[in-house]
MMTF fields as JSON, N, C-alpha, C and O atoms, coordinates in Angstrom:
{
  "mmtfVersion": "1.0.0",
  "mmtfProducer": "UNKNOWN",
  "numBonds": 471,
  "numAtoms": 472,
  "numGroups": 118,
  "numChains": 1,
  "numModels": 1,
  "chainsPerModel": [1],
  "groupsPerChain": [118],
  "chainIdList": ["A"],
  "bondAtomList": [4, 2, 8, 6, 12, 10, 16, 14, 20, 18, 24, 22, 28, 26, 32, 30, 36, 34, 40, 38, 44, 42, 48, 46, 52, 50, 56, 54, 60, 58, 64, 62, 68, 66, 72, 70, 76, 74, 80, 78, 84, 82, 88, 86, 92, 90, 96, 94, 100, 98, 104, 102, 108, 106, 112, 110, 116, 114, 120, 118, 124, 122, 128, 126, 132, 130, 136, 134, 140, 138, 144, 142, 148, 146, 152, 150, 156, 154, 160, 158, 164, 162, 168, 166, 172, 170, 176, 174, 180, 178, 184, 182, 188, 186, 192, 190, 196, 194, 200, 198, 204, 202, 208, 206, 212, 210, 216, 214, 220, 218, 224, 222, 228, 226, 232, 230, 236, 234, 240, 238, 244, 242, 248, 246, 252, 250, 256, 254, 260, 258, 264, 262, 268, 266, 272, 270, 276, 274, 280, 278, 284, 282, 288, 286, 292, 290, 296, 294, 300, 298, 304, 302, 308, 306, 312, 310, 316, 314, 320, 318, 324, 322, 328, 326, 332, 330, 336, 334, 340, 338, 344, 342, 348, 346, 352, 350, 356, 354, 360, 358, 364, 362, 368, 366, 372, 370, 376, 374, 380, 378, 384, 382, 388, 386, 392, 390, 396, 394, 400, 398, 404, 402, 408, 406, 412, 410, 416, 414, 420, 418, 424, 422, 428, 426, 432, 430, 436, 434, 440, 438, 444, 442, 448, 446, 452, 450, 456, 454, 460, 458, 464, 462, 468, 466],
  "bondOrderList": [1, 1, 1, 1, 1, 1, 1, 1, 1, 1, 1, 1, 1, 1, 1, 1, 1, 1, 1, 1, 1, 1, 1, 1, 1, 1, 1, 1, 1, 1, 1, 1, 1, 1, 1, 1, 1, 1, 1, 1, 1, 1, 1, 1, 1, 1, 1, 1, 1, 1, 1, 1, 1, 1, 1, 1, 1, 1, 1, 1, 1, 1, 1, 1, 1, 1, 1, 1, 1, 1, 1, 1, 1, 1, 1, 1, 1, 1, 1, 1, 1, 1, 1, 1, 1, 1, 1, 1, 1, 1, 1, 1, 1, 1, 1, 1, 1, 1, 1, 1, 1, 1, 1, 1, 1, 1, 1, 1, 1, 1, 1, 1, 1, 1, 1, 1, 1],
  "groupList": [{"groupName": "MET", "atomNameList": ["N", "CA", "C", "O"], "elementList": ["N", "C", "C", "O"], "formalChargeList": [0, 0, 0, 0], "bondAtomList": [1, 0, 2, 1, 3, 2], "bondOrderList": [1, 1, 2], "singleLetterCode": "M", "chemCompType": "L-PEPTIDE LINKING"}, {"groupName": "ASN", "atomNameList": ["N", "CA", "C", "O"], "elementList": ["N", "C", "C", "O"], "formalChargeList": [0, 0, 0, 0], "bondAtomList": [1, 0, 2, 1, 3, 2], "bondOrderList": [1, 1, 2], "singleLetterCode": "N", "chemCompType": "L-PEPTIDE LINKING"}, {"groupName": "GLU", "atomNameList": ["N", "CA", "C", "O"], "elementList": ["N", "C", "C", "O"], "formalChargeList": [0, 0, 0, 0], "bondAtomList": [1, 0, 2, 1, 3, 2], "bondOrderList": [1, 1, 2], "singleLetterCode": "E", "chemCompType": "L-PEPTIDE LINKING"}, {"groupName": "ILE", "atomNameList": ["N", "CA", "C", "O"], "elementList": ["N", "C", "C", "O"], "formalChargeList": [0, 0, 0, 0], "bondAtomList": [1, 0, 2, 1, 3, 2], "bondOrderList": [1, 1, 2], "singleLetterCode": "I", "chemCompType": "L-PEPTIDE LINKING"}, {"groupName": "LEU", "atomNameList": ["N", "CA", "C", "O"], "elementList": ["N", "C", "C", "O"], "formalChargeList": [0, 0, 0, 0], "bondAtomList": [1, 0, 2, 1, 3, 2], "bondOrderList": [1, 1, 2], "singleLetterCode": "L", "chemCompType": "L-PEPTIDE LINKING"}, {"groupName": "SER", "atomNameList": ["N", "CA", "C", "O"], "elementList": ["N", "C", "C", "O"], "formalChargeList": [0, 0, 0, 0], "bondAtomList": [1, 0, 2, 1, 3, 2], "bondOrderList": [1, 1, 2], "singleLetterCode": "S", "chemCompType": "L-PEPTIDE LINKING"}, {"groupName": "GLY", "atomNameList": ["N", "CA", "C", "O"], "elementList": ["N", "C", "C", "O"], "formalChargeList": [0, 0, 0, 0], "bondAtomList": [1, 0, 2, 1, 3, 2], "bondOrderList": [1, 1, 2], "singleLetterCode": "G", "chemCompType": "PEPTIDE LINKING"}, {"groupName": "LYS", "atomNameList": ["N", "CA", "C", "O"], "elementList": ["N", "C", "C", "O"], "formalChargeList": [0, 0, 0, 0], "bondAtomList": [1, 0, 2, 1, 3, 2], "bondOrderList": [1, 1, 2], "singleLetterCode": "K", "chemCompType": "L-PEPTIDE LINKING"}, {"groupName": "PRO", "atomNameList": ["N", "CA", "C", "O"], "elementList": ["N", "C", "C", "O"], "formalChargeList": [0, 0, 0, 0], "bondAtomList": [1, 0, 2, 1, 3, 2], "bondOrderList": [1, 1, 2], "singleLetterCode": "P", "chemCompType": "L-PEPTIDE LINKING"}, {"groupName": "ARG", "atomNameList": ["N", "CA", "C", "O"], "elementList": ["N", "C", "C", "O"], "formalChargeList": [0, 0, 0, 0], "bondAtomList": [1, 0, 2, 1, 3, 2], "bondOrderList": [1, 1, 2], "singleLetterCode": "R", "chemCompType": "L-PEPTIDE LINKING"}, {"groupName": "THR", "atomNameList": ["N", "CA", "C", "O"], "elementList": ["N", "C", "C", "O"], "formalChargeList": [0, 0, 0, 0], "bondAtomList": [1, 0, 2, 1, 3, 2], "bondOrderList": [1, 1, 2], "singleLetterCode": "T", "chemCompType": "L-PEPTIDE LINKING"}, {"groupName": "TYR", "atomNameList": ["N", "CA", "C", "O"], "elementList": ["N", "C", "C", "O"], "formalChargeList": [0, 0, 0, 0], "bondAtomList": [1, 0, 2, 1, 3, 2], "bondOrderList": [1, 1, 2], "singleLetterCode": "Y", "chemCompType": "L-PEPTIDE LINKING"}, {"groupName": "VAL", "atomNameList": ["N", "CA", "C", "O"], "elementList": ["N", "C", "C", "O"], "formalChargeList": [0, 0, 0, 0], "bondAtomList": [1, 0, 2, 1, 3, 2], "bondOrderList": [1, 1, 2], "singleLetterCode": "V", "chemCompType": "L-PEPTIDE LINKING"}, {"groupName": "HIS", "atomNameList": ["N", "CA", "C", "O"], "elementList": ["N", "C", "C", "O"], "formalChargeList": [0, 0, 0, 0], "bondAtomList": [1, 0, 2, 1, 3, 2], "bondOrderList": [1, 1, 2], "singleLetterCode": "H", "chemCompType": "L-PEPTIDE LINKING"}, {"groupName": "ASP", "atomNameList": ["N", "CA", "C", "O"], "elementList": ["N", "C", "C", "O"], "formalChargeList": [0, 0, 0, 0], "bondAtomList": [1, 0, 2, 1, 3, 2], "bondOrderList": [1, 1, 2], "singleLetterCode": "D", "chemCompType": "L-PEPTIDE LINKING"}, {"groupName": "PHE", "atomNameList": ["N", "CA", "C", "O"], "elementList": ["N", "C", "C", "O"], "formalChargeList": [0, 0, 0, 0], "bondAtomList": [1, 0, 2, 1, 3, 2], "bondOrderList": [1, 1, 2], "singleLetterCode": "F", "chemCompType": "L-PEPTIDE LINKING"}, {"groupName": "TRP", "atomNameList": ["N", "CA", "C", "O"], "elementList": ["N", "C", "C", "O"], "formalChargeList": [0, 0, 0, 0], "bondAtomList": [1, 0, 2, 1, 3, 2], "bondOrderList": [1, 1, 2], "singleLetterCode": "W", "chemCompType": "L-PEPTIDE LINKING"}, {"groupName": "ALA", "atomNameList": ["N", "CA", "C", "O"], "elementList": ["N", "C", "C", "O"], "formalChargeList": [0, 0, 0, 0], "bondAtomList": [1, 0, 2, 1, 3, 2], "bondOrderList": [1, 1, 2], "singleLetterCode": "A", "chemCompType": "L-PEPTIDE LINKING"}, {"groupName": "GLN", "atomNameList": ["N", "CA", "C", "O"], "elementList": ["N", "C", "C", "O"], "formalChargeList": [0, 0, 0, 0], "bondAtomList": [1, 0, 2, 1, 3, 2], "bondOrderList": [1, 1, 2], "singleLetterCode": "Q", "chemCompType": "L-PEPTIDE LINKING"}],
  "groupTypeList": [0, 1, 2, 3, 1, 4, 3, 5, 5, 1, 6, 4, 3, 2, 5, 1, 3, 7, 8, 9, 7, 2, 10, 11, 11, 4, 12, 10, 2, 2, 13, 4, 7, 1, 4, 10, 6, 7, 5, 3, 4, 5, 14, 3, 15, 15, 15, 3, 5, 5, 3, 4, 16, 6, 17, 15, 15, 5, 12, 10, 3, 17, 7, 2, 10, 3, 7, 10, 3, 1, 3, 2, 12, 4, 7, 5, 3, 4, 3, 11, 18, 1, 12, 15, 0, 11, 15, 17, 3, 4, 15, 10, 15, 3, 17, 4, 3, 15, 4, 3, 4, 17, 11, 1, 5, 3, 1, 7, 3, 7, 7, 5, 17, 4, 10, 7, 14, 10],
  "groupIdList": [1, 2, 3, 4, 5, 6, 7, 8, 9, 10, 11, 12, 13, 14, 15, 16, 17, 18, 19, 20, 21, 22, 23, 24, 25, 26, 27, 28, 29, 30, 31, 32, 33, 34, 35, 36, 37, 38, 39, 40, 41, 42, 43, 44, 45, 46, 47, 48, 49, 50, 51, 52, 53, 54, 55, 56, 57, 58, 59, 60, 61, 62, 63, 64, 65, 66, 67, 68, 69, 70, 71, 72, 73, 74, 75, 76, 77, 78, 79, 80, 81, 82, 83, 84, 85, 86, 87, 88, 89, 90, 91, 92, 93, 94, 95, 96, 97, 98, 99, 100, 101, 102, 103, 104, 105, 106, 107, 108, 109, 110, 111, 112, 113, 114, 115, 116, 117, 118],
  "secStructList": [7, 6, 6, 3, 3, 3, 3, 7, 1, 6, 6, 7, 7, 3, 3, 3, 3, 7, 7, 7, 7, 7, 7, 7, 7, 7, 7, 7, 4, 4, 4, 2, 2, 2, 2, 2, 2, 2, 2, 2, 2, 2, 2, 2, 2, 2, 2, 2, 2, 2, 2, 2, 2, 2, 2, 2, 2, 2, 2, 2, 2, 2, 2, 2, 1, 7, 7, 1, 7, 7, 6, 6, 2, 2, 2, 2, 2, 2, 2, 2, 2, 2, 2, 2, 2, 2, 2, 2, 2, 2, 2, 2, 2, 1, 6, 6, 2, 2, 2, 2, 2, 2, 2, 2, 2, 2, 2, 2, 2, 2, 2, 2, 2, 2, 2, 2, 7, 7],
  "xCoordList": [108.896, 107.721, 108.304, 107.756, 109.468, 109.89, 109.624, 110.262, 107.607, 106.44, 106.076, 105.446, 106.448, 105.73, 105.995, 105.887, 106.488, 107.175, 106.78, 106.233, 106.56, 106.137, 107.173, 108.154, 106.152, 106.813, 105.755, 104.659, 106.308, 105.989, 106.668, 107.366, 105.952, 106.065, 105.073, 104.2, 104.902, 104.164, 103.079, 102.51, 102.688, 101.89, 101.012, 99.789, 101.873, 101.006, 101.427, 102.636, 101.108, 102.377, 101.325, 100.217, 102.76, 102.675, 103.463, 104.616, 102.899, 102.815, 103.024, 101.996, 104.141, 104.78, 104.309, 104.67, 103.192, 103.061, 103.418, 102.885, 104.843, 105.578, 103.76, 102.82, 104.116, 102.713, 103.555, 104.731, 102.38, 102.951, 102.019, 100.797, 102.816, 101.517, 100.866, 101.675, 100.042, 99.214, 98.345, 97.253, 98.986, 97.844, 96.895, 97.397, 95.133, 94.559, 94.117, 93.703, 94.235, 94.055, 92.077, 91.437, 91.437, 90.112, 89.678, 89.946, 88.832, 89.03, 87.453, 86.889, 87.116, 85.968, 85.458, 86.117, 83.697, 84.054, 84.326, 85.117, 84.267, 85.083, 86.121, 86.502, 87.105, 88.317, 88.991, 90.201, 88.357, 88.197, 87.772, 87.844, 86.975, 86.337, 87.04, 87.016, 88.136, 89.057, 90.217, 90.606, 90.758, 92.039, 91.576, 91.886, 90.599, 90.336, 90.048, 89.808, 89.629, 89.955, 90.836, 90.869, 91.337, 92.924, 93.494, 93.835, 93.496, 94.397, 93.452, 93.534, 92.902, 91.764, 92.585, 93.432, 92.075, 92.777, 94.236, 94.497, 95.332, 96.989, 97.011, 97.199, 96.762, 96.593, 95.962, 96.248, 95.323, 94.17, 95.379, 95.906, 96.313, 96.31, 97.862, 98.43, 98.338, 99.888, 100.342, 101.346, 98.493, 98.648, 98.083, 98.122, 97.462, 97.558, 98.896, 99.418, 99.438, 100.774, 102.381, 103.388, 101.444, 102.825, 102.379, 103.291, 100.793, 100.616, 101.55, 102.472, 100.814, 101.687, 103.241, 103.9, 103.459, 104.89, 105.636, 106.498, 105.16, 105.529, 105.233, 105.863, 103.688, 103.356, 104.812, 105.329, 105.065, 106.372, 107.782, 108.489, 108.469, 109.377, 109.224, 110.243, 107.347, 107.812, 107.975, 109.122, 107.378, 107.119, 108.601, 109.046, 109.074, 110.958, 111.664, 112.504, 111.675, 112.299, 111.899, 112.794, 110.539, 110.586, 110.611, 110.363, 110.988, 112.021, 113.198, 113.721, 113.457, 114.952, 115.392, 116.045, 114.765, 114.316, 114.396, 114.807, 113.561, 112.814, 114.247, 114.559, 115.045, 115.529, 115.521, 116.063, 114.455, 114.766, 112.69, 111.85, 112.441, 111.101, 111.748, 112.822, 109.998, 109.784, 110.075, 110.411, 110.04, 109.565, 107.77, 107.409, 107.231, 105.602, 105.771, 105.338, 105.982, 106.057, 107.009, 106.546, 108.062, 109.28, 108.467, 108.714, 107.569, 107.616, 106.395, 106.765, 105.517, 103.918, 104.809, 104.53, 105.394, 105.922, 106.567, 106.022, 107.311, 107.804, 106.726, 106.745, 105.295, 104.306, 104.34, 105.432, 103.194, 103.462, 104.2, 103.714, 105.033, 106.199, 106.158, 105.924, 106.463, 106.462, 104.364, 104.056, 103.913, 102.393, 102.234, 101.666, 102.767, 102.801, 103.637, 103.307, 105.616, 105.818, 105.634, 106.634, 104.723, 104.156, 102.738, 102.613, 102.044, 101.298, 101.255, 100.604, 102.535, 103.29, 104.024, 104.456, 104.219, 104.685, 103.457, 103.152, 102.661, 101.511, 100.869, 100.729, 100.299, 99.343, 100.096, 99.578, 101.526, 102.824, 103.266, 103.797, 102.893, 102.807, 101.625, 101.865, 100.676, 99.24, 98.745, 97.839, 99.47, 99.957, 99.959, 99.105, 101.733, 102.562, 101.46, 101.145, 100.784, 100.243, 99.441, 99.195, 98.473, 97.083, 98.344, 98.491, 99.093, 99.921, 100.181, 99.941, 101.087, 100.856, 100.039, 100.327, 99.256, 98.242, 97.162, 96.652, 96.706, 96.656, 97.849, 97.331, 99.054, 100.063, 100.169, 100.275, 100.169, 99.863, 98.635, 98.949, 97.037, 96.626, 95.957, 95.283, 96.457, 97.92, 97.656, 97.096, 99.123, 99.747, 98.952, 98.939, 98.463, 97.169, 96.011, 95.414, 96.166, 95.58, 96.042, 95.384, 97.732, 97.956, 98.805, 98.794, 99.224, 99.141, 98.253, 98.667, 96.856, 95.596, 95.388, 95.083, 95.526, 95.6, 96.831, 96.655, 97.929, 98.668, 98.422, 98.584, 98.076, 97.682, 96.733, 96.913, 95.513, 94.187, 94.949, 94.795, 96.443, 96.472, 97.399, 98.023, 97.221, 98.794, 98.009, 98.664],
  "yCoordList": [103.159, 103.878, 102.99, 103.308, 101.952, 101.666, 101.513, 101.909, 100.283, 99.777, 101.212, 100.962, 102.365, 103.54, 104.483, 105.574, 104.37, 104.839, 106.534, 105.897, 107.66, 108.614, 109.805, 110.358, 109.906, 110.832, 111.399, 110.869, 113.254, 113.665, 115.058, 116.069, 114.263, 115.606, 116.033, 115.687, 116.964, 117.467, 117.994, 119.017, 117.606, 118.061, 117.215, 117.259, 116.356, 115.044, 113.763, 113.952, 112.903, 112.405, 110.774, 110.5, 110.069, 108.691, 107.647, 107.759, 106.866, 106.336, 104.938, 104.413, 104.058, 102.465, 102.007, 102.432, 100.768, 100.554, 98.73, 97.824, 98.974, 96.763, 96.141, 96.411, 95.457, 93.887, 93.781, 94.143, 92.768, 92.041, 91.424, 91.573, 90.594, 89.359, 88.843, 88.55, 88.746, 88.467, 87.041, 86.696, 86.507, 85.113, 85.4, 86.144, 85.113, 85.702, 83.835, 83.144, 83.179, 81.899, 81.934, 82.786, 80.896, 81.423, 79.133, 77.947, 80.106, 78.999, 79.395, 80.477, 78.214, 77.805, 78.664, 79.042, 78.845, 79.565, 78.125, 78.51, 76.894, 75.721, 75.441, 74.517, 76.599, 76.851, 77.977, 77.949, 78.806, 79.267, 80.074, 81.145, 78.375, 78.744, 77.889, 77.786, 76.837, 75.826, 76.896, 77.047, 77.677, 78.982, 79.147, 78.608, 80.245, 81.021, 80.807, 81.688, 79.226, 78.614, 77.591, 77.54, 77.031, 76.924, 78.259, 78.05, 79.661, 80.907, 80.706, 79.883, 81.492, 81.713, 80.804, 81.209, 79.524, 78.517, 78.785, 79.117, 78.313, 78.935, 79.912, 79.715, 80.986, 82.517, 82.113, 82.702, 81.268, 81.446, 80.276, 80.829, 78.97, 79.045, 79.063, 78.24, 79.967, 80.644, 81.774, 81.989, 82.157, 83.399, 82.591, 83.216, 81.042, 80.605, 80.089, 80.297, 79.593, 78.94, 80.524, 80.527, 81.756, 82.46, 82.825, 83.166, 82.842, 82.76, 82.023, 82.009, 81.501, 79.906, 79.855, 79.345, 80.367, 80.314, 81.545, 81.329, 82.506, 84.349, 83.086, 82.909, 82.532, 82.048, 81.607, 81.97, 80.287, 79.438, 79.948, 79.305, 81.368, 82.603, 83.242, 83.577, 83.545, 83.692, 82.774, 82.918, 82.045, 80.785, 80.454, 80.596, 80.004, 80.125, 81.377, 81.079, 82.365, 83.872, 83.826, 84.28, 83.368, 83.274, 82.422, 82.554, 81.378, 79.966, 80.501, 80.533, 80.817, 81.733, 82.164, 81.595, 83.62, 84.854, 85.013, 85.612, 83.829, 83.029, 82.537, 81.406, 83.148, 81.914, 81.118, 80.033, 82.23, 81.145, 81.004, 81.71, 79.79, 79.247, 77.748, 77.258, 77.298, 76.279, 74.449, 74.644, 73.549, 72.966, 72.523, 71.735, 72.977, 73.049, 74.055, 73.522, 74.961, 76.35, 75.709, 76.001, 75.019, 75.076, 73.613, 73.38, 72.889, 71.967, 72.246, 71.943, 72.608, 73.614, 74.706, 74.497, 75.305, 76.681, 74.797, 74.603, 73.813, 72.908, 73.012, 73.651, 72.09, 71.969, 72.306, 72.308, 74.484, 75.02, 74.967, 74.384, 75.383, 74.967, 74.328, 74.755, 73.118, 72.045, 72.035, 71.676, 72.264, 71.756, 73.084, 72.962, 74.081, 75.858, 75.341, 75.644, 73.92, 74.179, 73.217, 72.918, 72.042, 71.325, 71.795, 71.758, 72.087, 72.986, 73.27, 72.852, 74.814, 75.702, 74.617, 75.179, 73.626, 72.654, 72.29, 72.445, 71.798, 70.818, 71.922, 71.802, 73.583, 74.103, 74.854, 75.688, 74.412, 75.462, 74.539, 74.968, 73.185, 71.563, 72.31, 73.379, 72.0, 72.194, 73.586, 73.489, 74.753, 75.686, 75.205, 74.322, 75.241, 74.7, 73.761, 74.189, 72.559, 72.01, 72.722, 72.749, 73.732, 74.136, 75.181, 75.0, 76.453, 76.797, 76.136, 76.54, 74.399, 73.871, 73.027, 72.468, 72.931, 72.555, 73.302, 72.639, 75.099, 76.258, 76.138, 75.528, 76.355, 76.724, 75.199, 75.491, 74.047, 73.326, 73.801, 74.006, 74.034, 74.468, 75.462, 75.289, 76.385, 77.25, 76.981, 77.171, 76.148, 75.559, 74.475, 74.574, 73.672, 72.618, 73.483, 73.03, 74.688, 75.516, 76.135, 76.246, 76.707, 77.454, 75.58, 75.404, 74.912, 73.62, 73.369, 72.856, 73.17, 72.901, 74.101, 73.873, 75.093, 76.488, 76.471, 77.112, 75.86, 75.482, 74.397, 74.934, 73.019, 71.776, 72.261, 71.702, 73.532, 73.873, 74.154, 73.407, 75.805, 76.37, 75.525, 75.977, 74.314, 73.916, 72.557, 71.816],
  "zCoordList": [-255.153, -255.646, -257.716, -258.772, -257.569, -258.54, -259.733, -260.709, -259.638, -260.086, -261.262, -262.29, -261.025, -261.415, -261.991, -261.43, -263.473, -264.321, -264.45, -265.35, -264.477, -265.155, -265.563, -265.065, -267.13, -268.321, -268.849, -269.032, -269.273, -269.08, -270.698, -270.772, -271.537, -273.018, -273.032, -272.236, -273.995, -275.188, -273.963, -274.345, -272.728, -271.674, -272.017, -272.144, -272.165, -271.773, -270.281, -270.15, -269.445, -268.859, -269.579, -270.038, -269.204, -269.255, -268.63, -268.214, -268.613, -267.187, -267.474, -267.901, -267.372, -267.364, -265.31, -264.212, -265.912, -264.658, -265.048, -265.688, -264.069, -264.47, -263.865, -263.116, -264.576, -262.825, -262.303, -262.316, -261.338, -260.4, -259.941, -259.951, -259.466, -259.159, -257.824, -256.943, -257.646, -256.701, -256.283, -256.734, -255.522, -255.423, -254.591, -253.748, -254.218, -253.825, -253.34, -254.271, -251.961, -251.127, -251.215, -250.597, -252.051, -251.576, -250.339, -250.534, -249.119, -248.592, -247.945, -247.778, -247.719, -247.014, -245.629, -244.661, -246.011, -244.208, -243.598, -242.737, -243.423, -242.095, -241.889, -241.169, -242.812, -243.092, -242.424, -242.198, -242.155, -241.186, -240.265, -239.662, -240.553, -238.229, -237.429, -236.202, -238.854, -237.734, -237.34, -236.182, -238.544, -238.084, -236.577, -235.515, -237.013, -235.258, -234.696, -233.87, -234.302, -233.746, -232.382, -231.153, -233.35, -233.784, -232.674, -231.51, -233.364, -233.127, -231.449, -230.537, -231.607, -230.338, -229.163, -228.367, -229.321, -228.503, -227.617, -226.461, -229.324, -229.047, -227.824, -226.624, -228.527, -227.782, -225.96, -224.917, -226.11, -224.204, -224.069, -223.104, -224.305, -224.156, -223.801, -223.083, -224.327, -224.58, -222.464, -221.785, -222.345, -221.91, -220.652, -219.592, -220.6, -219.085, -218.958, -217.863, -219.639, -219.218, -218.597, -217.888, -219.656, -219.022, -217.683, -216.93, -217.036, -215.729, -214.885, -214.069, -215.522, -214.917, -214.612, -213.707, -215.394, -215.618, -214.519, -213.667, -214.774, -213.606, -211.604, -210.561, -212.334, -210.877, -209.799, -208.742, -211.222, -210.688, -210.502, -209.727, -211.301, -211.175, -209.809, -209.205, -208.978, -208.39, -207.099, -206.678, -206.46, -206.143, -205.446, -204.307, -206.546, -206.37, -205.977, -205.127, -206.18, -205.964, -204.894, -204.181, -203.932, -202.576, -201.611, -200.413, -202.339, -201.892, -201.476, -200.361, -202.279, -202.176, -200.938, -200.064, -201.047, -200.604, -198.575, -197.581, -199.205, -196.966, -196.471, -196.842, -195.783, -195.786, -194.479, -194.266, -193.255, -192.141, -192.361, -191.802, -193.403, -192.612, -192.087, -191.74, -192.327, -191.07, -191.923, -193.091, -191.732, -192.338, -192.69, -193.564, -192.121, -193.572, -194.158, -195.18, -194.458, -195.039, -196.489, -197.592, -196.452, -197.101, -198.136, -199.319, -197.305, -197.728, -199.142, -200.276, -199.004, -198.828, -200.704, -201.885, -200.356, -201.667, -202.346, -203.433, -202.025, -203.101, -203.938, -204.99, -203.286, -204.058, -204.216, -204.785, -204.53, -204.931, -206.186, -207.155, -206.224, -206.987, -208.256, -209.387, -207.772, -208.482, -209.242, -210.379, -208.745, -209.414, -210.642, -211.728, -210.219, -211.351, -212.513, -213.66, -212.079, -213.493, -213.773, -214.426, -213.749, -214.538, -215.223, -216.447, -214.66, -215.649, -216.441, -217.399, -216.26, -216.965, -217.906, -218.912, -217.892, -219.769, -220.202, -221.385, -219.362, -220.03, -220.939, -222.156, -219.807, -220.848, -221.96, -222.703, -221.987, -222.812, -224.173, -225.198, -223.871, -224.836, -225.369, -225.93, -225.299, -225.782, -226.811, -227.639, -226.583, -227.455, -227.615, -227.536, -228.373, -229.137, -229.833, -230.943, -229.442, -230.976, -231.088, -232.294, -230.31, -231.168, -232.72, -233.928, -231.438, -232.996, -235.182, -236.32, -234.116, -235.376, -236.011, -237.069, -235.556, -235.956, -236.938, -237.841, -236.712, -237.363, -238.364, -239.299, -238.678, -238.881, -239.818, -241.009, -239.65, -240.882, -241.841, -243.014, -241.417, -241.589, -242.831, -243.846, -242.237, -243.088, -245.266, -246.346, -243.993, -245.065, -246.224, -247.451, -245.55, -246.05, -247.524, -248.501, -247.006, -247.508, -248.715, -249.749, -248.433, -249.596, -250.953, -252.172, -250.044, -251.498, -251.779, -252.818, -251.857, -252.394, -253.417, -254.587, -253.038, -253.874, -254.939, -255.975, -254.782, -255.644, -256.881, -257.977, -256.946, -256.737, -258.042, -259.124, -257.881, -258.18, -259.232, -260.198, -259.418, -260.544, -261.785, -262.745, -261.38, -262.096, -262.915, -263.648]
}
């Protein structure tokens, strides 16, 4: 509350309000749709990648805890482990790409607003 300073004298209240600068960015409907689409896609890919990473770690733990397994079961577990790991890496990479694209779009809007002000 440092912005407002209230002083009471002669039954009247005086106040001094310090100004504050706020910047509002004007965006088009197209910018908002692009940002929303990229954000939703990054959320979806992060969600799927977290499920895949969980499956990878579950298979890894299952493989390590079961000591008495035959070769066919071990081969199938290793295949599942590799598939989950490769797809988890892929989906994490795609999610990061969408996250970076959304971040760059926001920075592009901010830079366009700064160049219009000057």
